[in-house]
C-alpha positions in Angstrom: 0.0 0.0 0.0 2.7 2.5 1.0 6.3 2.7 0.1 9.2 5.0 0.6 10.0 7.6 -2.1 12.8 9.9 -1.2 12.5 9.1 2.5 8.7 9.8 2.6 5.9 7.2 2.8 3.6 7.6 -0.1 0.8 5.4 -1.4 0.8 3.4 -4.5 -1.1 5.0 -7.4 -3.9 2.4 -7.3 -4.7 3.1 -3.6 -4.5 6.9 -4.1 -6.8 6.7 -7.2 -9.2 4.5 -5.2 -9.5 7.4 -2.7 -8.0 5.4 0.2 -5.1 7.8 0.7 -4.6 11.5 -0.1 -1.3 13.2 -0.4 -0.8 16.9 0.4 2.3 19.0 -0.1 3.2 22.0 2.1 6.1 24.4 1.9 7.9 25.0 5.1 11.1 27.0 5.1 11.4 26.8 1.3 11.3 23.0 1.6 8.4 20.9 0.2 6.9 18.6 2.9 4.7 15.6 1.8 2.1 14.4 4.1 0.1 11.2 3.4 -3.5 10.9 5.0 -5.9 8.0 5.2 -9.3 9.3 3.9 -12.7 8.6 5.5 -13.2 6.1 2.7 -9.9 4.5 3.4 -10.7 4.1 7.2 -13.9 2.4 6.2 -12.0 0.0 3.9 -9.5 -0.8 6.7 -12.4 -1.5 9.1 -13.9 -4.0 6.6 -10.5 -5.8 6.1 -9.6 -5.8 9.9 -13.1 -6.5 11.1 -12.7 -3.6 13.5 -11.7 0.1 13.5 -8.0 0.7 13.3 -6.3 2.3 16.3 -5.2 5.4 14.5 -4.4 7.4 17.7 -3.4 4.6 20.0 -5.4 3.3 22.8 -7.7 5.6 24.7 -8.0 5.1 28.4 
């Protein structure tokens, strides 16, 4: 699903085109920063495959 490209995790094109991941670019101090996000659709797909919602933020107490 994800692979390293230039030291940054990015999704394979098929997963990005399917709407599972979104990639955004921001410029910070004249350097482009690439951020990969799981979309709402992607979270639903992970839930289907895992049988439960993924722990995206760790365990809540």
